[in-house]
C-alpha positions in Angstrom: 55.3 119.5 192.2 54.8 121.0 195.5 54.3 124.5 194.1 52.0 123.2 191.4 54.3 123.8 188.5 54.6 120.2 187.4 52.3 117.4 187.4 53.3 113.9 188.7 53.2 112.7 185.1 55.5 115.5 184.0 58.0 114.7 186.8 58.1 111.1 185.6 58.9 112.3 182.1 61.8 114.6 183.3 64.6 111.9 182.7 63.3 111.3 179.0 63.0 114.9 178.4 66.4 115.6 179.8 68.0 112.8 177.7 66.3 114.1 174.5 67.4 117.7 175.2 71.1 116.6 175.8 70.9 114.4 172.5 69.6 117.5 170.5 72.3 119.8 172.1 75.2 117.4 171.7 76.2 118.2 168.3 76.5 121.8 169.2 78.3 121.4 172.4 81.7 122.8 171.3 80.0 125.7 169.7 78.2 126.5 172.9 81.2 126.2 175.0 83.1 128.6 172.6 80.4 131.1 172.9 81.2 131.6 176.5 84.9 132.6 175.4 86.3 131.5 178.8 90.0 132.2 178.6 92.3 129.3 178.4 94.3 130.2 181.5 91.0 129.9 183.5 90.0 126.6 181.9 93.4 125.3 182.8 92.8 126.1 186.5 89.2 124.7 186.4 89.3 121.6 184.3 85.5 121.5 183.9 85.6 118.8 181.2 87.2 116.2 183.5 86.2 114.3 186.6 87.1 116.6 189.6 90.5 116.0 191.4 89.2 116.2 194.9 92.7 117.5 196.1 92.4 120.6 193.8 88.7 121.3 194.4 87.8 124.9 195.1 84.8 126.3 196.6 81.6 126.2 194.7 81.2 129.3 192.5 84.9 130.0 192.4 84.9 129.9 188.5 82.0 132.3 188.4 83.5 134.7 190.9 86.7 134.7 189.0 85.1 135.2 185.7 83.0 138.2 187.1 86.1 139.8 188.3 85.0 139.8 192.0 87.6 137.2 193.1 
């Protein structure tokens, strides 16, 4: 809103629009995840589908750094 990109009414509608988008994408979730082709050994180290275990949390962006080969 501050930059004039969204009106107050649009901001109020964001939760509804987000819920609708999630509902429309939900049937395709597994297909979308598979499209990223993240190797299982990386998914095992970064259990993104579960609640985070605080004792095993890494730094923000660690998964992206590892995937990009810069880690």
